[in-house]
C-alpha positions as CSV (number, residue, x, y, z in Angstrom):
1,M,0.0,0.1,0.1
2,N,1.4,3.6,-0.9
3,L,0.8,5.4,2.1
4,A,1.5,9.1,2.4
5,T,5.4,9.8,2.8
6,S,4.6,12.5,5.4
7,L,4.0,9.6,7.8
8,A,7.5,8.9,7.8
9,R,8.0,12.1,9.8
10,L,4.9,11.5,12.4
11,G,6.2,10.2,15.7
12,T,4.4,8.3,18.6
13,E,4.5,8.1,22.4
14,T,6.6,4.9,23.3
15,A,4.7,4.7,26.8
16,F,1.6,3.1,24.9
17,E,4.1,0.7,23.1
18,V,5.6,-0.3,26.2
19,L,2.0,-0.7,27.8
20,A,0.8,-2.9,24.9
21,R,4.0,-5.1,25.3
22,A,3.3,-5.3,29.1
23,K,-0.2,-6.1,28.7
24,A,0.8,-9.2,26.3
25,L,3.1,-10.5,28.8
26,E,0.6,-10.4,31.6
27,A,-1.9,-12.3,28.8
28,E,0.7,-15.1,29.1
29,G,0.6,-15.2,32.7
30,R,3.5,-12.8,33.5
31,E,3.2,-10.5,36.9
32,I,4.3,-6.7,35.4
33,I,4.3,-3.7,37.7
34,H,3.7,-0.7,35.6
35,L,5.8,2.5,35.8
36,Q,5.4,3.4,32.3
37,I,2.3,5.4,31.9
38,G,1.7,8.9,32.9
39,E,-1.7,8.3,34.1
40,P,-2.7,8.9,37.6
41,D,-4.1,5.8,39.7
42,F,-6.7,7.5,41.1
43,D,-10.3,7.6,40.5
44,T,-11.9,10.5,38.9
45,P,-13.7,12.3,41.9
46,A,-17.0,11.2,42.7
47,H,-19.0,14.5,42.2
48,V,-17.5,15.1,39.0
49,V,-18.5,11.6,37.8
50,E,-21.8,12.0,39.2
51,A,-22.1,15.3,37.0
52,G,-21.2,13.7,33.8
53,I,-23.9,10.9,34.6
54,R,-26.2,13.5,35.4
55,A,-25.5,15.4,32.0
56,L,-26.2,12.4,30.2
57,R,-29.5,11.4,31.8
58,D,-30.7,15.2,31.2
59,G,-30.0,14.6,27.2
60,H,-26.6,16.3,26.8
61,T,-25.8,13.9,24.1
62,H,-25.8,15.9,20.9
63,Y,-23.4,18.2,19.2
64,C,-22.4,21.5,20.7
65,P,-20.3,24.5,19.9
66,A,-17.1,23.6,18.4
67,P,-15.0,26.0,20.9
68,G,-16.5,24.4,23.6
69,L,-20.0,25.1,26.0
70,P,-19.9,28.7,27.5
71,V,-20.5,27.6,30.9
72,L,-17.2,25.6,30.5
73,R,-15.3,28.2,29.0
74,E,-16.4,30.4,31.6
75,A,-15.0,28.1,34.3
76,C,-11.7,27.7,32.6
77,A,-11.6,31.5,32.3
78,E,-12.3,31.8,36.1
79,Y,-10.2,29.0,37.1
80,L,-7.0,30.5,35.1
81,S,-7.6,34.1,36.1
82,Q,-7.4,32.9,39.6
83,S,-4.5,30.3,39.3
84,R,-2.4,32.5,37.0
85,G,-3.1,35.8,38.3
86,L,-4.4,37.0,34.8
87,P,-7.5,38.4,33.3
88,I,-8.7,35.9,31.1
89,D,-11.6,36.3,28.8
90,P,-13.9,33.2,28.3
91,A,-13.9,34.1,24.5
92,R,-10.2,33.3,24.2
93,V,-10.9,29.8,25.9
94,L,-11.1,26.8,23.5
95,V,-12.1,23.3,24.7
96,T,-10.9,20.0,23.1
97,P,-11.1,16.4,23.5
98,G,-7.9,16.2,25.7
99,A,-4.7,18.4,25.6
100,K,-3.1,16.7,22.5
101,P,-5.0,18.7,19.8
102,F,-3.7,21.9,21.0
103,L,-0.2,20.7,20.5
104,F,-1.0,19.3,17.2
105,F,-3.1,22.4,15.8
106,G,-1.1,24.9,17.5
107,V,1.9,24.1,15.4
108,L,-0.3,23.5,12.2
109,A,-2.2,26.8,13.0
110,T,1.2,28.8,13.3
111,C,4.0,27.3,11.7
112,N,5.1,26.9,7.9
113,P,7.4,24.5,6.2
114,G,10.8,25.9,7.2
115,D,9.9,27.8,10.4
116,E,11.7,26.8,13.5
117,V,10.5,25.7,16.6
118,I,12.4,25.5,20.0
119,Y,11.2,22.7,22.1
120,P,12.5,21.0,25.4
121,D,14.8,18.2,25.0
122,P,14.1,15.8,26.7
123,G,10.5,16.4,26.4
124,F,7.2,15.4,25.7
125,P,7.5,13.4,22.4
126,I,4.4,14.6,20.5
127,Y,6.4,18.1,20.4
128,E,9.3,17.0,18.0
129,S,6.8,14.5,16.2
130,V,4.1,17.0,15.4
131,I,7.1,19.9,14.5
132,R,8.3,17.5,11.8
133,W,5.1,16.7,10.6
134,S,4.3,19.9,10.0
135,G,7.5,20.7,8.1
136,A,8.8,22.9,10.3
137,I,12.4,22.5,11.7
138,P,12.7,21.3,15.4
139,V,15.4,23.1,17.6
140,P,15.9,21.3,20.5
141,L,16.2,23.0,24.0
142,P,18.5,21.0,26.1
143,L,17.2,20.4,29.9
144,T,20.2,19.7,31.9
145,E,20.2,17.5,35.2
146,E,22.7,20.0,36.9
147,R,19.9,22.5,36.5
148,G,17.3,20.5,37.8
149,F,16.3,19.8,34.2
150,T,15.6,23.3,33.3
151,F,17.4,25.8,31.1
152,T,18.6,29.1,31.2
153,A,17.3,32.4,29.4
154,D,20.6,32.7,27.5
155,D,20.2,29.2,26.0
156,V,16.8,30.4,24.6
157,A,18.5,33.3,23.3
158,E,21.1,31.3,21.6
159,R,18.5,29.2,19.4
160,L,16.4,32.4,18.6
161,T,16.5,33.3,14.8
162,P,14.6,35.4,12.6
163,R,12.9,32.1,11.4
164,T,11.6,30.9,15.1
165,K,7.9,30.8,14.8
166,L,7.0,29.1,18.1
167,I,8.8,28.2,21.5
168,I,7.4,25.3,23.6
169,L,7.9,25.2,27.3
170,N,6.6,22.6,29.7
171,S,6.5,23.3,33.4
172,P,5.9,21.0,35.6
173,A,7.7,18.8,33.1
174,N,7.4,15.6,31.6
175,P,9.5,13.4,31.5
176,T,11.9,15.1,34.2
177,G,9.8,16.7,37.0
178,G,11.6,19.8,36.4
179,V,9.7,23.0,37.4
180,T,10.7,26.5,35.9
181,P,11.1,29.1,38.4
182,R,9.4,32.3,38.4
183,E,12.9,34.1,38.4
184,L,13.8,32.4,35.3
185,N,10.6,32.9,33.6
186,A,11.2,36.6,34.4
187,E,14.4,36.6,32.7
188,L,13.0,34.5,29.9
189,A,10.5,37.2,29.6
190,V,12.8,40.0,28.8
191,V,14.4,37.8,26.3
192,L,11.2,37.1,24.3
193,A,10.2,40.9,24.3
194,D,12.8,41.5,21.5
195,H,11.4,38.6,19.5
196,D,7.8,38.3,18.0
197,C,7.7,34.6,18.3
198,L,4.6,32.9,19.6
199,I,4.7,30.9,22.9
200,L,2.8,27.3,23.4
201,S,3.2,26.9,27.4
202,D,2.2,23.5,28.3
203,E,1.0,23.7,31.8
204,V,-1.2,20.2,32.2
205,Y,0.9,19.4,35.6
206,S,0.1,22.9,37.1
207,E,-1.5,21.4,40.0
208,M,1.4,19.0,40.8
209,V,4.0,21.5,42.3
210,Y,5.4,19.7,45.6
211,D,7.1,23.3,47.0
212,G,5.8,26.9,46.1
213,D,3.3,27.8,43.5
214,H,3.4,27.3,39.7
215,D,4.3,30.0,37.6
216,S,3.3,30.7,34.3
217,I,5.5,32.5,31.3
218,A,2.1,34.0,30.3
219,S,1.9,35.7,33.5
220,H,4.9,38.1,32.7
221,G,5.2,41.0,30.7
222,D,2.4,40.9,27.8
223,L,3.3,37.7,26.9
224,L,-0.3,36.3,27.4
225,E,-1.1,38.2,24.0
226,R,1.2,36.0,22.0
227,T,1.0,32.5,24.4
228,I,-1.1,29.4,23.8
229,L,-1.7,28.6,27.8
230,L,-2.4,24.8,27.7
231,D,-4.0,22.9,30.7
232,G,-6.5,19.6,31.3
233,F,-8.3,17.6,33.4
234,S,-6.5,14.4,32.8
235,K,-3.7,14.9,35.2
236,T,-5.3,17.2,37.9
237,F,-8.4,15.4,38.2
238,A,-7.5,11.9,37.3
239,M,-9.8,12.1,34.0
240,T,-7.3,10.8,31.5
241,G,-10.0,8.5,29.8
242,W,-12.7,11.3,29.7
243,R,-10.4,13.3,27.2
244,L,-10.8,17.0,27.9
245,G,-8.4,19.9,27.7
246,Y,-8.5,23.5,27.2
247,A,-6.4,26.4,26.5
248,V,-6.6,30.6,26.4
249,V,-5.1,31.5,23.1
250,P,-4.2,34.7,21.4
251,A,-7.4,36.5,19.9
252,P,-6.3,35.8,16.2
253,L,-6.2,32.0,16.6
254,V,-9.6,31.7,18.1
255,E,-11.2,31.5,14.5
256,P,-8.0,29.2,12.6
257,L,-8.1,26.8,15.7
258,T,-12.0,26.6,15.7
259,R,-11.9,25.8,12.0
260,L,-9.4,22.9,12.3
261,F,-11.8,21.7,15.4
262,V,-14.5,21.4,13.1
263,N,-12.4,19.6,10.4
264,C,-11.2,17.1,12.8
265,H,-13.7,16.3,15.8
266,S,-16.5,18.7,15.3
267,C,-16.9,19.3,19.2
268,T,-16.1,18.0,22.6
269,P,-18.6,15.7,24.1
270,P,-21.0,18.0,26.2
271,A,-21.8,15.7,29.0
272,T,-17.9,15.3,29.2
273,Q,-17.4,19.5,29.7
274,L,-20.3,19.5,32.1
275,A,-18.2,17.2,34.4
276,G,-15.5,19.3,33.8
277,V,-17.4,22.4,35.2
278,A,-18.3,20.4,38.1
279,A,-14.2,19.8,38.6
280,L,-13.1,23.2,38.4
281,T,-15.9,24.8,40.5
282,G,-16.2,21.9,42.9
283,P,-14.0,21.2,46.0
284,M,-10.5,20.3,45.5
285,D,-9.8,17.8,48.5
286,E,-9.4,14.9,46.3
287,V,-6.7,16.9,44.0
288,R,-4.7,18.1,47.4
289,S,-4.8,14.4,48.5
290,M,-3.6,13.1,45.5
291,L,-0.6,15.6,45.7
292,A,0.1,14.4,49.1
293,E,0.2,11.0,48.3
294,F,2.4,11.9,45.2
295,R,4.8,13.5,47.7
296,E,5.1,10.5,49.7
297,R,5.7,8.1,46.7
298,R,8.4,10.6,45.3
299,R,10.3,10.0,48.5
300,V,10.1,6.1,48.3
301,V,11.0,6.3,44.6
302,V,14.0,8.7,44.9
303,D,15.4,7.2,48.0
304,G,15.1,3.8,46.3
305,L,16.5,4.8,43.0
306,N,19.5,6.4,44.8
307,A,20.3,3.0,46.4
308,L,20.6,1.0,43.3
309,P,23.9,0.2,42.0
310,G,25.0,2.4,39.1
311,V,21.8,4.8,39.6
312,S,21.4,8.1,40.9
313,C,18.2,10.4,40.6
314,V,17.5,14.1,41.6
315,E,14.1,14.8,43.4
316,P,11.7,16.1,40.6
317,A,10.0,19.5,41.8
318,G,6.8,18.4,40.1
319,A,4.4,16.0,38.1
320,F,4.7,12.5,39.1
321,Y,8.1,11.2,37.2
322,A,11.3,10.6,38.5
323,F,14.2,10.9,35.7
324,P,17.0,8.8,37.1
325,S,20.6,8.6,35.7
326,I,21.8,5.2,34.6
327,V,25.1,6.1,33.2
328,G,26.8,4.2,36.1
329,T,25.1,0.7,35.1
330,G,27.1,0.6,31.9
331,L,23.8,-0.2,30.0
332,S,22.1,2.0,27.4
333,A,18.4,3.4,28.5
334,R,16.9,1.2,25.8
335,E,18.8,-1.9,26.9
336,L,17.6,-1.3,30.2
337,Q,14.1,-0.5,29.6
338,E,13.9,-3.9,27.8
339,R,15.7,-6.2,30.2
340,L,13.8,-4.7,32.9
341,L,10.4,-5.5,31.5
342,D,11.5,-9.1,30.2
343,E,13.7,-10.0,32.8
344,A,12.2,-8.2,35.9
345,G,8.5,-7.7,35.3
346,V,9.0,-3.8,35.5
347,A,7.6,-1.9,32.9
348,L,9.0,1.7,32.4
349,L,10.4,4.0,29.7
350,A,14.0,4.7,28.2
351,G,14.8,8.5,28.6
352,T,15.4,8.4,24.6
353,A,11.5,7.9,24.1
354,F,11.7,11.8,24.9
355,G,14.7,12.7,22.7
356,E,18.0,12.2,22.2
357,R,19.3,13.9,25.4
358,G,17.4,11.4,27.1
359,E,20.1,8.8,26.7
360,G,21.4,7.8,30.0
361,Y,17.9,8.1,31.7
362,L,14.9,6.3,32.6
363,R,11.7,7.7,32.9
364,V,9.8,6.4,36.4
365,S,6.3,7.3,36.6
366,Y,5.6,6.8,40.3
367,A,1.6,6.4,39.5
368,N,1.2,3.3,41.2
369,S,1.1,2.2,45.0
370,Q,4.1,2.5,47.3
371,D,3.9,-1.1,47.7
372,N,4.1,-1.7,43.9
373,I,6.9,0.9,43.7
374,R,9.1,-1.0,46.4
375,A,8.5,-4.2,44.9
376,A,9.7,-2.8,41.3
377,L,12.7,-1.0,43.0
378,A,13.5,-4.5,44.7
379,A,13.2,-6.2,41.4
380,M,15.4,-3.6,39.7
381,G,17.9,-4.0,42.1
382,D,18.1,-7.8,41.8
383,L,18.5,-7.2,37.9
384,L,21.1,-4.6,38.2
385,A,23.3,-7.1,40.5
386,R,22.9,-9.7,38.0
387,A,23.9,-7.3,35.3
388,S,27.0,-6.3,37.2
389,A,28.3,-9.5,38.6
Protein backbone atom coordinates (compact mmCIF):
# COMPACT_ATOMS: atom_id res chain seq x y z
CA MET A 1 0.00 0.00 0.00
CA ASN A 2 1.37 3.42 -0.94
CA LEU A 3 0.93 5.54 2.16
CA ALA A 4 1.55 9.25 2.50
CA THR A 5 5.26 10.00 2.76
CA SER A 6 4.51 12.52 5.55
CA LEU A 7 3.75 9.59 7.86
CA ALA A 8 7.48 8.89 7.99
CA ARG A 9 7.86 12.18 9.89
CA LEU A 10 5.13 11.38 12.42
CA GLY A 11 6.33 9.94 15.71
CA THR A 12 4.46 8.29 18.55
CA GLU A 13 4.47 7.78 22.32
CA THR A 14 6.59 4.87 23.48
CA ALA A 15 4.53 4.70 26.68
CA PHE A 16 1.64 3.16 24.78
CA GLU A 17 3.94 0.71 22.98
CA VAL A 18 5.45 -0.46 26.26
CA LEU A 19 1.98 -0.66 27.81
CA ALA A 20 0.83 -2.92 24.97
CA ARG A 21 3.87 -5.17 25.35
CA ALA A 22 3.40 -5.32 29.11
CA LYS A 23 -0.26 -6.27 28.67
CA ALA A 24 0.76 -9.02 26.25
CA LEU A 25 3.16 -10.42 28.85
CA GLU A 26 0.40 -10.29 31.47
CA ALA A 27 -1.85 -12.21 29.10
CA GLU A 28 0.81 -14.95 29.12
CA GLY A 29 0.61 -15.12 32.90
CA ARG A 30 3.52 -12.80 33.81
CA GLU A 31 3.19 -10.31 36.67
CA ILE A 32 4.16 -6.81 35.55
CA ILE A 33 4.52 -3.67 37.67
CA HIS A 34 3.48 -0.66 35.62
CA LEU A 35 5.68 2.41 36.02
CA GLN A 36 5.55 3.45 32.38
CA ILE A 37 2.27 5.25 31.85
CA GLY A 38 1.63 8.90 32.71
CA GLU A 39 -1.76 8.34 34.29
CA PRO A 40 -2.82 9.00 37.90
CA ASP A 41 -3.89 5.74 39.52
CA PHE A 42 -6.76 7.43 41.33
CA ASP A 43 -10.46 7.48 40.56
CA THR A 44 -12.04 10.59 39.11
CA PRO A 45 -13.62 12.51 42.04
CA ALA A 46 -17.14 11.23 42.69
CA HIS A 47 -18.85 14.60 42.25
CA VAL A 48 -17.27 14.91 38.80
CA VAL A 49 -18.48 11.45 37.78
CA GLU A 50 -21.97 12.25 39.03
CA ALA A 51 -22.01 15.49 37.03
CA GLY A 52 -21.15 13.57 33.87
CA ILE A 53 -23.83 10.94 34.53
CA ARG A 54 -26.40 13.61 35.28
CA ALA A 55 -25.52 15.42 32.05
CA LEU A 56 -26.07 12.25 30.05
CA ARG A 57 -29.40 11.58 31.75
CA ASP A 58 -30.46 15.18 31.13
CA GLY A 59 -29.99 14.71 27.40
CA HIS A 60 -26.62 16.36 26.79
CA THR A 61 -25.82 13.80 24.12
CA HIS A 62 -25.82 15.91 20.95
CA TYR A 63 -23.55 18.31 19.09
CA CYS A 64 -22.51 21.50 20.81
CA PRO A 65 -20.41 24.54 19.78
CA ALA A 66 -17.00 23.59 18.42
CA PRO A 67 -15.08 26.01 20.71
CA GLY A 68 -16.74 24.50 23.79
CA LEU A 69 -19.79 25.08 25.96
CA PRO A 70 -19.95 28.69 27.22
CA VAL A 71 -20.37 27.48 30.81
CA LEU A 72 -17.11 25.51 30.66
CA ARG A 73 -15.22 28.26 28.84
CA GLU A 74 -16.29 30.64 31.60
CA ALA A 75 -15.25 28.19 34.31
CA CYS A 76 -11.85 27.69 32.66
CA ALA A 77 -11.36 31.45 32.36
CA GLU A 78 -12.20 31.94 36.02
CA TYR A 79 -9.87 29.13 37.10
CA LEU A 80 -6.99 30.43 35.00
CA SER A 81 -7.59 34.00 36.17
CA GLN A 82 -7.30 32.91 39.79
CA SER A 83 -4.49 30.38 39.43
CA ARG A 84 -2.31 32.42 37.05
CA GLY A 85 -3.17 35.90 38.31
CA LEU A 86 -4.28 36.97 34.85
CA PRO A 87 -7.45 38.53 33.44
CA ILE A 88 -8.71 35.82 31.08
CA ASP A 89 -11.48 36.50 28.57
CA PRO A 90 -13.73 33.42 28.16
CA ALA A 91 -13.99 34.24 24.45
CA ARG A 92 -10.31 33.30 24.15
CA VAL A 93 -10.74 29.93 25.88
CA LEU A 94 -11.15 26.88 23.64
CA VAL A 95 -12.02 23.31 24.64
CA THR A 96 -10.87 20.08 23.00
CA PRO A 97 -11.02 16.28 23.54
CA GLY A 98 -7.84 16.15 25.63
CA ALA A 99 -4.93 18.57 25.61
CA LYS A 100 -3.06 17.06 22.64
CA PRO A 101 -5.15 18.77 19.94
CA PHE A 102 -3.66 22.09 21.04
CA LEU A 103 -0.17 20.71 20.46
CA PHE A 104 -1.11 19.38 17.05
CA PHE A 105 -3.27 22.25 15.84
CA GLY A 106 -1.21 24.89 17.64
CA VAL A 107 1.78 24.01 15.48
CA LEU A 108 -0.28 23.57 12.29
CA ALA A 109 -2.04 26.90 12.75
CA THR A 110 1.13 28.90 13.33
CA CYS A 111 4.04 27.26 11.51
CA ASN A 112 4.92 26.95 7.84
CA PRO A 113 7.47 24.52 6.40
CA GLY A 114 10.92 25.87 7.18
CA ASP A 115 9.89 27.78 10.28
CA GLU A 116 11.82 26.91 13.42
CA VAL A 117 10.25 25.67 16.65
CA ILE A 118 12.20 25.51 19.92
CA TYR A 119 11.12 22.65 22.18
CA PRO A 120 12.44 20.95 25.34
CA ASP A 121 14.76 17.94 25.09
CA PRO A 122 14.15 15.63 26.86
CA GLY A 123 10.48 16.46 26.46
CA PHE A 124 7.05 15.09 25.68
CA PRO A 125 7.60 13.22 22.38
CA ILE A 126 4.55 14.66 20.64
CA TYR A 127 6.27 18.06 20.49
CA GLU A 128 8.99 16.93 18.11
CA SER A 129 6.61 14.61 16.26
CA VAL A 130 4.17 17.38 15.36
CA ILE A 131 6.92 19.85 14.51
CA ARG A 132 8.47 17.43 12.02
CA TRP A 133 5.12 16.40 10.56
CA SER A 134 4.20 20.04 9.91
CA GLY A 135 7.40 20.58 7.93
CA ALA A 136 8.80 22.99 10.51
CA ILE A 137 12.33 22.57 11.84
CA PRO A 138 12.71 21.27 15.41
CA VAL A 139 15.29 23.11 17.51
CA PRO A 140 15.93 21.24 20.77
CA LEU A 141 16.35 23.20 24.01
CA PRO A 142 18.54 21.06 26.33
CA LEU A 143 17.26 20.41 29.84
CA THR A 144 20.14 19.44 32.09
CA GLU A 145 20.22 17.52 35.33
CA GLU A 146 22.69 20.04 36.77
CA ARG A 147 20.00 22.74 36.54
CA GLY A 148 17.22 20.56 37.91
CA PHE A 149 16.18 19.73 34.33
CA THR A 150 15.57 23.34 33.37
CA PHE A 151 17.47 25.74 31.10
CA THR A 152 18.72 29.31 31.12
CA ALA A 153 17.38 32.39 29.37
CA ASP A 154 20.68 32.51 27.48
CA ASP A 155 20.03 28.96 26.21
CA VAL A 156 16.84 30.23 24.61
CA ALA A 157 18.44 33.44 23.31
CA GLU A 158 21.14 31.42 21.56
CA ARG A 159 18.49 29.46 19.67
CA LEU A 160 16.28 32.35 18.60
CA THR A 161 16.63 33.30 14.96
CA PRO A 162 14.53 35.33 12.50
CA ARG A 163 12.98 31.98 11.49
CA THR A 164 11.83 31.08 15.03
CA LYS A 165 8.04 30.97 14.89
CA LEU A 166 7.19 29.15 18.11
CA ILE A 167 8.75 28.12 21.40
CA ILE A 168 7.24 25.25 23.39
CA LEU A 169 7.66 25.30 27.16
CA ASN A 170 6.53 22.68 29.69
CA SER A 171 6.44 23.17 33.44
CA PRO A 172 6.08 21.05 35.50
CA ALA A 173 7.73 18.87 32.92
CA ASN A 174 7.22 15.44 31.47
CA PRO A 175 9.45 13.34 31.64
CA THR A 176 11.82 14.99 34.12
CA GLY A 177 9.57 16.52 36.79
CA GLY A 178 11.51 19.77 36.40
CA VAL A 179 9.81 23.05 37.30
CA THR A 180 10.67 26.42 35.75
CA PRO A 181 11.10 28.92 38.61
CA ARG A 182 9.52 32.37 38.57
CA GLU A 183 12.93 34.05 38.32
CA LEU A 184 13.76 32.13 35.14
CA ASN A 185 10.39 32.98 33.57
CA ALA A 186 11.05 36.65 34.33
CA GLU A 187 14.46 36.46 32.62
CA LEU A 188 12.97 34.58 29.69
CA ALA A 189 10.24 37.20 29.30
CA VAL A 190 12.94 39.85 28.84
CA VAL A 191 14.59 37.77 26.11
CA LEU A 192 11.29 37.09 24.33
CA ALA A 193 10.26 40.74 24.46
CA ASP A 194 12.76 41.38 21.66
CA HIS A 195 11.39 38.59 19.46
CA ASP A 196 7.94 38.16 17.95
CA CYS A 197 7.70 34.37 18.19
CA LEU A 198 4.63 32.74 19.67
CA ILE A 199 4.72 30.60 22.82
CA LEU A 200 2.98 27.34 23.58
CA SER A 201 3.08 26.82 27.35
CA ASP A 202 2.09 23.27 28.30
CA GLU A 203 0.93 23.51 31.92
CA VAL A 204 -1.12 20.33 32.31
CA TYR A 205 0.75 19.47 35.54
CA SER A 206 0.20 22.92 37.04
CA GLU A 207 -1.50 21.57 40.18
CA MET A 208 1.37 19.14 40.81
CA VAL A 209 4.09 21.37 42.25
CA TYR A 210 5.54 20.07 45.51
CA ASP A 211 7.07 23.25 46.91
CA GLY A 212 5.84 26.79 46.22
CA ASP A 213 3.37 27.78 43.54
CA HIS A 214 3.17 27.17 39.83
CA ASP A 215 4.36 30.08 37.69
CA SER A 216 3.29 30.62 34.08
CA ILE A 217 5.38 32.38 31.44
CA ALA A 218 2.11 34.03 30.35
CA SER A 219 2.03 35.92 33.66
CA HIS A 220 5.10 37.96 32.70
CA GLY A 221 5.00 41.19 30.73
CA ASP A 222 2.49 41.12 27.89
CA LEU A 223 3.27 37.53 26.89
CA LEU A 224 -0.31 36.35 27.41
CA GLU A 225 -1.14 38.09 24.12
CA ARG A 226 1.15 35.69 22.23
CA THR A 227 0.84 32.54 24.32
CA ILE A 228 -1.21 29.39 23.91
CA LEU A 229 -1.62 28.57 27.61
CA LEU A 230 -2.55 24.91 27.75
CA ASP A 231 -4.09 23.01 30.66
CA GLY A 232 -6.37 20.01 31.05
CA PHE A 233 -8.28 17.68 33.32
CA SER A 234 -6.41 14.39 32.81
CA LYS A 235 -3.69 14.82 35.41
CA THR A 236 -5.23 17.21 37.93
CA PHE A 237 -8.54 15.37 38.27
CA ALA A 238 -7.49 11.84 37.20
CA MET A 239 -9.65 12.15 34.09
CA THR A 240 -7.38 10.68 31.40
CA GLY A 241 -10.18 8.64 29.82
CA TRP A 242 -12.60 11.55 29.74
CA ARG A 243 -10.45 13.33 27.12
CA LEU A 244 -10.89 16.97 28.10
CA GLY A 245 -8.43 19.82 27.65
CA TYR A 246 -8.55 23.58 27.26
CA ALA A 247 -6.37 26.56 26.48
CA VAL A 248 -6.50 30.32 26.38
CA VAL A 249 -5.15 31.43 23.01
CA PRO A 250 -4.25 34.72 21.33
CA ALA A 251 -7.35 36.36 19.88
CA PRO A 252 -6.22 35.93 16.21
CA LEU A 253 -6.01 32.16 16.75
CA VAL A 254 -9.55 31.62 18.05
CA GLU A 255 -11.21 31.35 14.64
CA PRO A 256 -8.46 29.34 12.85
CA LEU A 257 -8.24 26.82 15.67
CA THR A 258 -12.02 26.51 15.80
CA ARG A 259 -12.01 25.80 12.07
CA LEU A 260 -9.45 23.06 12.59
CA PHE A 261 -11.63 21.57 15.34
CA VAL A 262 -14.63 21.51 12.99
CA ASN A 263 -12.56 19.70 10.37
CA CYS A 264 -11.24 17.17 12.89
CA HIS A 265 -13.60 16.33 15.75
CA SER A 266 -16.60 18.70 15.36
CA CYS A 267 -16.91 19.28 19.12
CA THR A 268 -16.03 17.92 22.53
CA PRO A 269 -18.78 15.74 24.08
CA PRO A 270 -21.01 18.08 26.12
CA ALA A 271 -21.49 15.66 29.01
CA THR A 272 -17.73 15.48 29.43
CA GLN A 273 -17.57 19.27 29.41
CA LEU A 274 -20.22 19.54 32.12
CA ALA A 275 -18.21 17.11 34.22
CA GLY A 276 -15.31 19.49 33.69
CA VAL A 277 -17.37 22.37 35.05
CA ALA A 278 -17.99 20.34 38.21
CA ALA A 279 -14.27 19.62 38.49
CA LEU A 280 -13.19 23.25 38.25
CA THR A 281 -15.94 24.72 40.43
CA GLY A 282 -16.22 21.94 43.03
CA PRO A 283 -14.08 20.95 46.02
CA MET A 284 -10.35 20.39 45.46
CA ASP A 285 -9.89 18.07 48.46
CA GLU A 286 -9.17 14.99 46.35
CA VAL A 287 -6.71 16.93 44.18
CA ARG A 288 -4.78 17.94 47.30
CA SER A 289 -4.93 14.38 48.68
CA MET A 290 -3.57 13.02 45.42
CA LEU A 291 -0.64 15.45 45.52
CA ALA A 292 0.09 14.52 49.14
CA GLU A 293 0.24 10.84 48.19
CA PHE A 294 2.48 11.62 45.21
CA ARG A 295 4.78 13.51 47.57
CA GLU A 296 5.13 10.38 49.72
CA ARG A 297 5.71 8.19 46.67
CA ARG A 298 8.34 10.65 45.43
CA ARG A 299 10.31 10.08 48.63
CA VAL A 300 10.06 6.30 48.26
CA VAL A 301 11.05 6.23 44.61
CA VAL A 302 13.92 8.74 44.85
CA ASP A 303 15.42 7.10 47.92
CA GLY A 304 15.01 3.67 46.34
CA LEU A 305 16.55 4.65 43.02
CA ASN A 306 19.55 6.26 44.70
CA ALA A 307 20.17 2.99 46.54
CA LEU A 308 20.43 1.01 43.29
CA PRO A 309 23.89 0.19 41.88
CA GLY A 310 24.90 2.56 39.09
CA VAL A 311 21.78 4.73 39.48
CA SER A 312 21.40 8.29 40.77
CA CYS A 313 18.25 10.42 40.89
CA VAL A 314 17.59 14.08 41.63
CA GLU A 315 14.31 14.90 43.35
CA PRO A 316 11.61 16.00 40.90
CA ALA A 317 9.98 19.33 41.75
CA GLY A 318 6.66 18.57 40.07
CA ALA A 319 4.49 16.09 38.15
CA PHE A 320 4.78 12.40 39.12
CA TYR A 321 7.91 11.28 37.29
CA ALA A 322 11.44 10.53 38.40
CA PHE A 323 14.19 10.74 35.77
CA PRO A 324 17.15 8.79 37.16
CA SER A 325 20.58 8.64 35.57
CA ILE A 326 21.65 5.09 34.75
CA VAL A 327 25.06 5.94 33.28
CA GLY A 328 26.76 4.04 36.09
CA THR A 329 25.08 0.78 35.08
CA GLY A 330 26.96 0.61 31.77
CA LEU A 331 23.70 -0.12 29.95
CA SER A 332 21.93 2.02 27.38
CA ALA A 333 18.52 3.39 28.25
CA ARG A 334 16.73 1.21 25.69
CA GLU A 335 18.62 -1.93 26.71
CA LEU A 336 17.79 -1.42 30.38
CA GLN A 337 14.15 -0.64 29.58
CA GLU A 338 13.79 -3.92 27.70
CA ARG A 339 15.67 -6.03 30.23
CA LEU A 340 13.64 -4.63 33.12
CA LEU A 341 10.42 -5.57 31.38
CA ASP A 342 11.51 -8.97 30.09
CA GLU A 343 13.59 -10.15 33.06
CA ALA A 344 12.31 -8.19 36.06
CA GLY A 345 8.66 -7.59 35.17
CA VAL A 346 9.00 -3.82 35.56
CA ALA A 347 7.56 -1.61 32.82
CA LEU A 348 9.12 1.85 32.51
CA LEU A 349 10.52 4.00 29.72
CA ALA A 350 13.95 4.70 28.28
CA GLY A 351 14.86 8.35 28.43
CA THR A 352 15.45 8.23 24.67
CA ALA A 353 11.67 7.98 24.23
CA PHE A 354 11.74 11.70 25.05
CA GLY A 355 14.59 12.87 22.84
CA GLU A 356 18.28 12.34 22.18
CA ARG A 357 19.26 13.96 25.48
CA GLY A 358 17.32 11.28 27.29
CA GLU A 359 20.11 8.76 26.72
CA GLY A 360 21.52 7.62 30.02
CA TYR A 361 18.18 8.09 31.82
CA LEU A 362 14.93 6.27 32.54
CA ARG A 363 11.51 7.74 33.17
CA VAL A 364 9.82 6.21 36.19
CA SER A 365 6.17 7.08 36.71
CA TYR A 366 5.26 6.78 40.37
CA ALA A 367 1.56 6.66 39.60
CA ASN A 368 1.33 3.34 41.39
CA SER A 369 1.01 2.20 44.98
CA GLN A 370 3.93 2.49 47.40
CA ASP A 371 3.93 -1.30 47.78
CA ASN A 372 4.23 -1.79 44.04
CA ILE A 373 6.92 0.88 43.78
CA ARG A 374 8.96 -0.87 46.49
CA ALA A 375 8.50 -4.23 44.75
CA ALA A 376 9.62 -2.70 41.45
CA LEU A 377 12.70 -1.17 43.07
CA ALA A 378 13.63 -4.53 44.59
CA ALA A 379 13.27 -6.24 41.21
CA MET A 380 15.35 -3.53 39.56
CA GLY A 381 18.03 -3.98 42.19
CA ASP A 382 18.16 -7.74 41.61
CA LEU A 383 18.52 -7.29 37.86
CA LEU A 384 21.23 -4.63 38.17
CA ALA A 385 23.13 -6.82 40.62
CA ARG A 386 23.07 -9.67 38.11
CA ALA A 387 24.05 -7.35 35.26
CA SER A 388 27.11 -6.10 37.13
CA ALA A 389 28.21 -9.51 38.40
